[in-house]
C-alpha positions, -999 to 999 in steps of 0.1 A, spaced: 515 -511 -345 518 -505 -308 553 -490 -313 541 -467 -341 512 -455 -319 536 -448 -290 559 -428 -313 530 -408 -326 517 -401 -291 552 -389 -279 555 -367 -310 521 -351 -303 529 -346 -266 562 -329 -277 544 -305 -301 517 -298 -275 543 -288 -249 559 -264 -274 526 -249 -285 516 -216 -269 480 -205 -276 478 -170 -291 452 -157 -266 471 -169 -236 503 -152 -249 485 -119 -254 461 -119 -224 471 -146 -199 499 -157 -177 529 -179 -179 559 -190 -158 577 -158 -169 566 -132 -194 575 -97 -204 551 -74 -224 565 -43 -241 541 -17 -255 549 13 -278 522 34 -294 522 66 -314 492 89 -316 487 120 -337 477 153 -321 441 155 -311 418 164 -340 400 196 -332 429 213 -315 436 247 -330 470 256 -346 476 281 -317 471 254 -291 493 230 -310 522 254 -312 520 267 -276 518 232 -260 551 221 -248 564 192 -270 589 165 -263 600 132 -278 574 114 -257 545 138 -261 528 117 -288 536 83 -275 521 56 -252 547 34 -236 541 3 -215 561 -24 -196 548 -54 -178 567 -82 -162 551 -113 -147 567 -144 -132 555 -173 -111 564 -175 -75 550 -210 -66 545 -244 -81 583 -247 -85 584 -225 -116 559 -247 -135 528 -231 -150 496 -248 -158 462 -233 -168 444 -263 -153 442 -251 -117 433 -278 -92 445 -275 -56 475 -252 -58 467 -222 -80 497 -205 -98 506 -172 -82 525 -144 -99 543 -112 -91 533 -85 -116 551 -52 -123 535 -27 -147 545 8 -159 524 28 -184 532 63 -197 508 85 -217 528 113 -234 497 133 -245 486 136 -208 521 136 -194 510 109 -169 527 78 -156 509 49 -138 530 21 -122 520 -8 -100 532 -40 -83 506 -67 -77 502 -103 -65 481 -123 -90 463 -156 -86 451 -179 -115 414 -185 -117 400 -220 -110 390 -244 -137 357 -238 -155 353 -202 -142 325 -185 -161 314 -149 -163 283 -134 -180 285 -128 -218 319 -145 -220 312 -180 -208 340 -202 -196 373 -183 -192 409 -187 -180 431 -160 -166 439 -144 -132 430 -116 -108 455 -94 -90 457 -70 -61 485 -46 -52 498 -11 -49 498 17 -75 516 50 -79 508 78 -103 526 109 -115 508 136 -135 537 158 -142 556 184 -122 532 212 -132 502 194 -116 497 206 -80 476 175 -70 507 153 -70 524 173 -42 506 152 -15 517 117 -12 482 104 -5 472 115 -40 502 96 -55 500 63 -37 470 40 -39 457 5 -44 451 -16 -75 426 -44 -83 426 -61 -117 409 -89 -135 423 -105 -167 404 -133 -185 403 -148 -219 390 -178 -240 394 -189 -276 373 -160 -290 374 -131 -266 392 -114 -237 385 -89 -209 410 -67 -191 396 -47 -161 416 -26 -137 407 -1 -109 435 21 -94 422 40 -64 438 71 -49 427 96 -22 414 121 -47 403 99 -76 399 65 -91 413 54 -125 392 27 -142 403 8 -172 381 -17 -190 389 -32 -224 370 -59 -243 385 -79 -272 367 -101 -297 383 -122 -324 370 -118 -360 393 -145 -374 424 -164 -363 445 -133 -368 422 -103 -365 403 -89 -335 383 -58 -326 385 -40 -292 366 -13 -274 365 1 -239 376 29 -215 413 33 -209 430 60 -188 399 83 -189 395 80 -227 371 59 -248 390 36 -271 381 15 -301 406 -4 -324 414 -32 -348 443 -56 -340 464 -80 -360 478 -110 -341 512 -120 -355 527 -148 -335 536 -134 -300 530 -98 -312 500 -76 -316 496 -45 -338 466 -23 -332 452 7 -350 429 26 -327 411 58 -320 408 75 -286 382 101 -275 395 125 -249 374 142 -222 374 173 -244 357 153 -272 389 154 -293 399 124 -314 434 108 -315 444 81 -340 473 59 -334 492 27 -339 503 5 -310 527 -24 -311 528 -50 -282 555 -77 -280 551 -107 -256 585 -121 -247 
């Protein structure tokens, strides 16, 4: 009986080691992870035919593209969500391009995992990490505000947390002439469906996501500053 119990325990430990929680894959950290994002949005509803034809179009004008790379730089390459004395620290690279606005926001940050039993209002106990670093933006060659370097280079502060039922992603990128604030809240409806809402790149966003293994597919609607609606599909792969 003791031998059987030992074999079952070893089998369970092996399965647990290979098990990756869906929420951590999509919203948390790991020893090394790459996130790729590709989204396509239709032209804003409410734009006149004349505006649609006169606007300069390109292959990226209706797309939202994103890249994020995170890897651990301490703990000898081993990652654990149970932070005790030596919290995992990561180096995070991010690049996001919005074709509709012809804007690109990139950053490099140093991230630190949160301590065990960290709690925040409305979410309860969460896991995740916070990060701080440098950011750079480019709003296109036709925008005069990017001529000065002080308006292109700035700082970034971010907070990414999650639990079994919800997640929060908050980011502030500050520049000399403006601040870009992104806040997204996610809530699970079932094991494979979740809703999201928030404010992302100066646009209100709401969507419905399907969690498929290490991937996420989201149908969403964005509201621009001109009160125009854009509908789109976004695919995110976590590698």
